[in-house]
C-alpha positions as CSV (number, residue, x, y, z in Angstrom):
1,M,-3.1,126.0,73.3
2,K,0.0,125.7,70.9
3,V,0.6,128.7,69.3
4,L,1.6,128.7,65.5
5,S,5.0,130.8,65.7
6,V,6.2,132.6,62.6
7,H,9.4,130.4,63.3
8,D,7.6,127.2,62.8
9,L,6.9,127.8,59.2
10,K,9.6,127.5,56.5
11,P,11.8,130.6,56.0
12,E,9.9,133.0,54.0
13,D,8.7,136.7,53.9
14,C,6.4,138.2,56.5
15,L,4.3,141.3,56.4
16,W,5.8,143.3,59.2
17,F,3.8,146.4,60.8
18,T,5.1,148.8,63.5
19,F,3.3,151.6,65.0
20,N,4.2,153.9,67.6
21,G,1.2,156.2,69.0
22,A,0.0,158.2,71.9
23,F,-2.9,157.8,74.1
24,D,-4.7,159.9,76.8
25,P,-3.1,159.0,80.2
26,Q,-6.2,160.6,82.0
27,A,-8.7,158.4,80.5
28,A,-9.3,154.8,81.9
29,L,-6.9,152.4,80.2
30,K,-9.6,150.1,79.1
31,S,-11.8,152.8,77.4
32,E,-8.6,153.9,75.7
33,L,-8.0,150.6,74.3
34,E,-11.4,149.6,73.4
35,P,-11.2,151.4,69.9
36,F,-7.9,149.5,69.2
37,F,-9.5,146.1,69.7
38,D,-12.7,147.2,67.8
39,A,-10.7,147.9,64.7
40,L,-8.7,144.7,65.1
41,E,-11.7,142.5,65.3
42,E,-13.4,144.3,62.5
43,Y,-10.7,144.4,60.0
44,A,-8.2,141.3,60.8
45,D,-9.4,139.4,57.9
46,G,-8.3,135.9,58.2
47,W,-5.5,136.6,60.5
48,M,-7.3,137.5,63.6
49,P,-5.5,136.4,66.9
50,D,-7.0,133.6,68.9
51,V,-4.5,133.6,71.8
52,V,-3.6,136.2,74.2
53,N,-0.4,135.9,76.2
54,G,0.2,137.6,79.5
55,K,1.9,135.4,82.2
56,R,0.1,132.7,80.6
57,Q,-2.0,131.8,77.5
58,R,-5.5,132.4,77.2
59,K,-8.2,132.1,74.4
60,Y,-8.8,135.5,72.8
61,A,-11.3,137.7,74.5
62,R,-11.6,141.0,76.1
63,A,-11.6,139.8,79.4
64,A,-8.3,137.9,78.6
65,I,-6.8,141.0,77.3
66,W,-7.4,143.0,80.4
67,K,-6.2,140.2,82.5
68,A,-2.9,139.9,80.6
69,L,-2.2,143.8,81.0
70,E,-2.9,143.6,84.4
71,E,-0.8,140.5,85.4
72,R,2.1,141.9,83.1
73,R,2.0,145.5,84.6
74,D,5.6,146.5,85.8
75,G,5.8,149.7,87.1
76,D,5.5,152.3,84.2
77,S,4.9,149.6,81.4
78,T,2.7,146.7,80.5
79,A,2.7,144.3,77.5
80,M,1.1,141.2,76.1
81,G,1.3,139.1,72.9
82,L,-1.2,138.2,70.4
83,Y,-1.1,134.9,68.6
84,R,-2.8,132.4,66.2
85,T,-3.0,128.6,66.5
86,E,-3.7,128.1,62.8
87,W,-2.1,129.3,59.4
88,P,-1.1,132.3,58.8
89,A,1.3,132.6,61.6
90,L,0.9,135.6,63.8
91,D,3.6,137.1,66.1
92,S,2.1,140.3,67.7
93,R,3.2,142.5,70.7
94,L,1.4,145.4,72.1
95,K,3.4,147.4,74.6
96,L,2.2,150.3,76.7
97,W,4.3,153.0,78.3
98,L,2.3,154.6,81.4
99,P,2.9,157.7,83.5
100,P,5.1,159.0,84.6
101,R,6.7,158.1,81.5
102,T,5.3,159.8,78.2
103,P,2.4,157.5,77.4
104,E,2.7,155.5,74.3
105,L,1.1,152.6,72.7
106,D,3.8,150.4,70.8
107,I,2.4,147.8,68.4
108,I,4.5,145.2,66.3
109,I,2.7,142.8,64.1
110,K,4.2,140.1,61.8
111,V,1.9,137.9,59.7
112,K,3.5,135.0,57.7
113,P,3.7,134.5,54.8
114,L,3.4,137.8,53.0
115,S,1.8,135.8,50.2
116,F,-1.3,135.9,52.5
117,F,-1.7,139.4,51.6
118,V,-2.0,138.7,47.8
119,E,-5.7,139.8,47.6
120,A,-6.5,143.5,47.2
121,E,-9.6,143.3,49.4
122,R,-7.6,141.6,52.2
123,C,-5.1,144.5,51.9
124,R,-7.7,147.0,52.0
125,Q,-9.2,145.7,55.2
126,F,-5.6,146.0,56.7
127,I,-5.2,149.5,55.6
128,E,-8.6,150.4,57.0
129,M,-7.6,148.9,60.4
130,V,-4.3,151.0,60.4
131,R,-6.4,154.1,59.4
132,A,-8.7,153.6,62.4
133,W,-5.7,153.2,64.7
134,A,-3.9,156.1,63.4
135,S,-7.0,158.3,63.4
136,R,-7.5,157.5,67.1
137,Y,-4.0,157.2,68.5
138,P,-1.7,160.1,67.2
139,V,1.5,158.6,65.7
140,S,4.9,160.0,64.6
141,H,5.4,157.2,62.0
142,A,4.0,153.8,61.1
143,K,4.8,151.2,58.5
144,A,3.8,148.0,57.0
145,H,6.0,146.1,54.4
146,S,7.8,143.0,53.5
147,T,10.1,141.9,56.3
148,D,12.8,140.8,53.8
149,D,12.8,143.9,51.8
150,T,13.0,146.0,55.0
151,Q,16.3,144.4,55.6
152,F,17.8,146.3,52.8
153,T,16.4,149.7,53.9
154,D,18.3,152.5,55.5
155,S,20.5,152.7,52.1
156,P,23.2,155.2,52.1
157,N,22.0,156.3,48.9
158,F,19.2,158.1,50.8
159,G,21.4,159.6,53.4
160,R,20.3,156.9,56.1
161,D,22.9,155.2,57.8
162,D,22.9,153.6,61.4
163,E,24.3,156.6,63.1
164,T,21.8,158.9,61.5
165,R,18.9,156.8,62.4
166,R,20.0,156.5,66.0
167,R,20.6,160.3,66.3
168,D,17.6,161.7,64.3
169,G,14.8,159.0,64.4
170,F,12.4,159.5,61.6
171,D,13.0,163.1,61.1
172,K,12.6,163.0,57.1
173,V,11.3,160.6,54.7
174,Y,14.2,158.2,54.5
175,E,12.1,155.4,52.8
176,V,8.7,154.9,51.5
177,F,7.1,151.5,52.4
178,W,3.9,149.7,51.2
179,L,1.9,151.4,53.9
180,N,3.0,154.5,55.7
181,V,1.5,156.8,58.1
182,F,3.5,160.2,58.5
183,G,2.6,162.2,61.6
184,P,1.8,165.9,61.6
185,K,5.4,166.8,62.4
186,L,7.0,164.8,59.4
187,V,3.8,166.1,57.2
188,D,4.9,169.7,58.0
189,T,8.5,169.0,57.3
190,V,7.6,167.6,53.7
191,G,4.9,170.2,53.4
192,R,1.3,169.2,53.5
193,E,0.5,170.1,50.1
194,R,3.2,168.1,48.5
195,M,2.5,165.2,50.9
196,L,-1.2,165.2,49.8
197,S,-0.3,165.3,46.1
198,T,2.1,162.3,46.3
199,P,1.4,160.0,43.2
200,A,0.3,156.7,44.9
201,H,-2.5,154.1,45.3
202,R,-4.0,155.9,48.3
203,V,-3.4,159.2,50.2
204,D,-5.5,160.1,53.2
205,E,-5.5,163.0,55.2
206,L,-6.4,161.9,58.9
207,P,-8.5,164.0,61.4
208,N,-5.3,164.4,63.8
209,G,-3.1,166.0,60.7
210,S,-1.4,162.7,60.1
211,V,-1.4,161.3,56.5
212,L,-1.9,157.6,55.5
213,L,-0.1,156.9,52.2
214,V,-0.2,153.3,50.4
215,T,1.8,153.0,47.3
216,W,0.1,150.0,45.7
217,P,-2.9,148.0,46.2
218,T,-1.3,144.9,47.4
219,A,1.5,144.2,49.9
220,A,2.6,140.7,48.5
221,D,3.8,141.9,45.1
222,F,5.9,144.9,46.4
223,A,8.8,143.7,44.2
224,S,7.0,143.8,41.0
225,K,8.4,146.5,38.5
226,E,5.1,148.3,38.7
227,A,5.2,148.4,42.3
228,R,8.7,149.5,42.5
229,L,8.0,152.1,39.9
230,A,5.1,153.5,42.2
231,Q,7.3,153.2,45.3
232,A,10.1,155.2,43.5
233,R,7.7,157.9,42.3
234,A,6.3,158.5,46.0
235,H,9.8,158.6,47.4
236,A,11.1,160.9,45.0
237,H,8.1,163.2,45.1
238,L,8.2,163.4,48.8
239,R,12.1,163.9,48.8
240,P,13.0,166.1,45.7
241,D,16.6,166.3,46.6
242,L,16.6,162.7,45.6
243,D,17.5,161.5,42.1
244,F,14.6,159.2,40.9
245,D,16.7,157.1,38.6
246,T,19.0,156.3,41.5
247,V,15.9,155.5,43.8
248,L,14.4,153.3,41.3
249,R,17.5,151.3,40.6
250,T,18.2,150.8,44.2
251,L,14.7,149.2,44.4
252,H,15.2,147.0,41.4
253,E,18.5,146.0,43.0
254,R,16.5,145.0,46.1
255,S,14.0,143.1,44.1
256,A,16.9,141.3,42.3
257,M,18.3,140.1,45.5
258,L,14.9,138.7,46.5
259,A,14.0,137.0,43.2
260,P,13.7,133.3,43.2
261,V,16.7,131.2,42.2
262,E,16.3,127.6,41.2
263,P,18.7,125.4,43.2
264,R,21.1,123.6,41.0
265,F,23.5,122.2,43.6
266,H,26.3,119.6,43.1
267,P,24.4,116.4,43.0
268,D,26.5,114.7,45.7
269,L,25.7,117.5,48.1
270,A,22.2,118.5,47.0
271,P,20.6,117.0,50.2
272,L,22.9,118.7,52.6
273,L,22.9,122.0,50.8
274,S,19.1,122.1,50.8
275,R,19.2,121.9,54.3
276,V,21.8,124.4,54.6
277,V,19.8,126.8,52.4
278,D,16.8,126.2,54.7
279,R,18.7,127.6,57.7
280,A,19.3,131.0,55.8
281,A,17.2,134.1,56.7
282,S,14.6,134.4,54.1
283,H,15.9,137.8,52.8
284,V,19.4,136.2,52.1
285,R,18.1,132.7,50.9
286,Q,17.9,133.3,47.2
287,R,21.6,134.9,47.4
288,R,22.7,131.9,49.4
289,I,21.2,129.4,46.7
290,A,23.1,131.5,43.9
291,E,26.3,131.2,45.8
292,L,26.0,127.4,46.5
293,N,24.8,126.9,42.9
294,A,28.2,128.3,41.8
295,W,30.1,126.6,44.4
296,Q,32.0,123.1,43.8
297,P,33.4,121.2,46.3
298,P,37.1,120.2,45.8
299,E,37.4,116.7,44.5
300,P,38.5,114.3,47.5
301,E,42.2,113.9,47.7
302,E,42.3,111.5,50.6
303,W,43.0,108.5,48.6
304,R,45.7,106.3,46.8
305,P,45.3,103.6,44.2
306,A,44.9,100.1,45.8
307,D,48.4,99.1,44.4
308,S,50.0,101.9,46.5
309,A,48.0,101.2,49.7
310,L,50.3,101.5,52.8
311,P,50.5,98.0,54.6
312,P,49.4,97.5,57.9
313,D,51.9,98.2,60.5
314,V,50.1,97.4,63.8
315,D,51.0,94.5,66.1
316,N,47.3,93.2,66.5
317,L,45.0,93.8,63.6
318,E,42.0,92.6,65.7
319,R,42.7,94.9,68.5
320,A,43.1,97.9,66.1
321,L,39.8,97.1,64.5
322,E,38.2,97.0,68.0
323,Q,39.6,100.6,68.6
324,Y,38.1,102.0,65.4
325,S,34.7,100.5,66.3
326,L,35.1,102.0,69.9
327,Y,35.9,105.5,68.3
328,A,32.9,105.1,66.0
329,E,30.6,104.4,69.1
330,H,31.9,107.7,70.5
331,L,30.4,109.5,67.5
332,V,27.1,107.6,68.0
333,A,27.1,108.5,71.8
334,L,27.6,112.2,70.8
335,L,25.1,112.6,68.1
336,H,22.3,110.1,68.8
337,T,19.9,112.5,70.2
338,E,20.3,115.1,67.7
339,V,20.9,112.7,64.9
340,P,19.2,109.5,65.5
341,S,20.2,108.0,62.1
342,V,24.0,107.5,63.2
343,F,22.8,104.3,64.7
344,D,22.1,103.0,61.3
345,A,25.5,103.9,59.7
346,T,24.1,104.6,56.2
347,P,25.0,107.1,53.7
348,E,22.1,109.3,55.0
349,S,23.6,109.3,58.4
350,L,26.8,110.9,57.0
351,T,24.5,113.7,55.5
352,D,22.7,114.2,58.8
353,A,26.0,114.5,60.6
354,D,27.4,116.9,58.0
355,F,24.3,119.3,58.7
356,Y,24.7,118.8,62.7
357,F,28.3,119.9,62.6
358,W,27.6,122.8,60.2
359,R,24.5,124.0,62.1
360,E,26.3,123.8,65.2
361,E,29.4,125.6,63.8
362,F,31.3,122.8,65.6
363,P,34.9,123.6,64.5
364,K,34.6,127.1,66.2
365,S,32.2,126.5,69.0
366,R,34.2,123.6,70.6
367,L,37.9,123.5,72.0
368,R,40.3,122.8,69.4
369,E,42.1,120.3,71.7
370,A,38.9,118.5,72.2
371,I,38.2,118.4,68.4
372,D,41.7,116.9,67.7
373,E,41.7,114.4,70.5
374,H,38.1,113.1,70.4
375,A,36.1,114.3,67.7
376,V,38.3,113.7,64.8
377,P,39.1,110.1,65.7
378,A,35.4,109.5,66.3
379,I,34.2,111.0,62.9
380,G,37.0,109.2,61.0
381,A,36.4,105.9,62.4
382,Y,32.6,106.4,61.6
383,L,33.2,107.3,58.2
384,G,35.4,104.3,57.8
385,E,32.7,102.1,59.1
386,V,30.0,103.4,56.8
387,L,32.5,102.6,53.9
388,V,33.0,99.2,55.2
389,R,29.3,98.4,55.8
390,N,28.0,100.0,52.7
391,L,30.6,99.6,50.1
392,G,32.2,96.3,51.2
393,G,35.2,98.0,52.4
394,T,38.0,96.6,54.3
395,W,40.1,98.3,56.9
396,I,43.9,98.4,56.6
397,P,45.1,99.6,60.1
398,R,48.0,101.7,60.8
399,Q,49.7,103.0,63.9
400,K,49.1,106.6,63.0
401,L,45.4,107.4,62.6
402,D,45.8,109.5,59.6
403,E,47.5,106.7,57.7
404,A,44.8,104.2,58.2
405,Q,42.9,103.2,55.2
406,V,39.7,101.5,54.1
407,L,40.0,99.5,50.7
408,V,37.1,100.0,48.4
409,G,37.4,98.5,44.9
410,N,40.6,99.8,43.3
411,R,41.3,102.6,45.9
412,V,42.1,103.0,49.5
413,W,40.6,106.0,51.4
414,F,41.9,107.8,54.5
415,P,38.8,108.5,56.7
416,F,40.9,109.9,59.7
417,L,42.6,112.2,57.3
418,R,39.4,113.3,55.8
419,A,37.9,114.1,59.4
420,R,41.1,116.2,60.1
421,H,40.4,118.2,57.0
422,Y,36.7,118.4,57.6
423,M,37.1,119.9,61.1
424,R,39.5,122.8,60.2
425,S,36.8,125.2,59.9
426,C,33.2,125.7,59.2
427,Q,33.7,126.2,55.7
428,S,35.6,122.8,55.6
429,L,32.7,121.1,56.8
430,L,31.2,121.6,53.2
431,D,34.5,121.5,51.4
432,F,35.5,118.1,52.9
433,S,32.0,116.8,53.9
434,L,31.6,113.1,54.8
435,T,28.8,112.9,52.2
436,Q,31.0,113.7,49.3
437,L,33.8,111.4,50.1
438,Y,31.3,108.5,50.2
439,R,29.5,109.4,47.1
440,V,32.8,109.5,45.3
441,A,34.1,106.3,46.6
442,E,30.6,104.6,45.7
443,R,31.3,105.9,42.1
444,H,34.5,104.5,41.9
445,R,33.5,100.9,43.4
446,R,31.0,100.8,40.7
447,C,33.3,101.7,37.8
448,S,36.1,99.2,39.3
449,S,33.5,96.3,39.4
450,K,32.5,96.7,35.7
């Protein structure tokens, strides 16, 4: 069975749920967990797991669950994964802490995409499942919210930094999420009457003293103005020491960082930059698009007018060309597994190579000596070969590689010099991309032939 990982789908938001509850260590483990799986099977509308992962994968069934927990037991803990083989993707982990440790039932669920939870009824089913779990397994705090938006929580505006979080845990309401379960201790800290009077879509007092609070009917539109207003009202109500306008402004700023941005990349580099953006975490994707929309690559400087070309100064032209060809073959040997298009020596293969070097952070992940001695000659020669094969260019060999040129139309280009600039840093891979030099050379060739 091949599970559909959240990492298999394009970068986009997930619903992220975390739950840390207690259970009776005196009771049989199977009987303690039966209510958990009863609620999961009743309410997991459209995202029900079909794979149980212990030491190996099995089709979802109660027997598979007990087997997975048994084979993964390691002293005072055991765990298993729950996944799906079809869309939407599910990445879920159930971990149990067992005596002599304090018994705990930890649940993490990610369902991707978040847009799966755009329907109010599906969200209601999810809420009912959490209500059943929180009523059965006492919890200090639980939440369900956008994964992307959660990356921006713990704001200093709310007195919540990393040091405070590590020291105090969830000792007061630092943040209000789409769905929240506040344990009895936290309810008492806030005040039960105040907690139950919170302006929200749903506020349920549970039999064990916990309170379930849902700010808005649906999870997927958490960033809308109306949902943010409801979130701010609930938070300011539970934390009267906070300024409502500050809370609301912070939430709107987070929404703005996640708002869709239309790509308007430099046309020469749009295919490359689209792939760069696809590698960005979804919570920074829109910001990255905006940055790359504003960024303009510098015009290539590695050229001269054809009438100023450096004359060849090598003793044997044929041998020099053979050496350039050998250098280019070194690049093919290096990249052919990850970038099979390098066999074709096309403009598209340059974009594929650009993306590979950028993805690998090549200038800082390899030794500088190896880059200068091996990578730069290989990249420069390959770029030159693409100019020759696709634009009718002609090599003008020189003893110094950085001075070697390719004549295309009314300009000569310095591919080895471009490669040296290209490999300076990870940012240089974009500033001095192979793709851009080729596209500029292509345009000038068209103009010179008119």
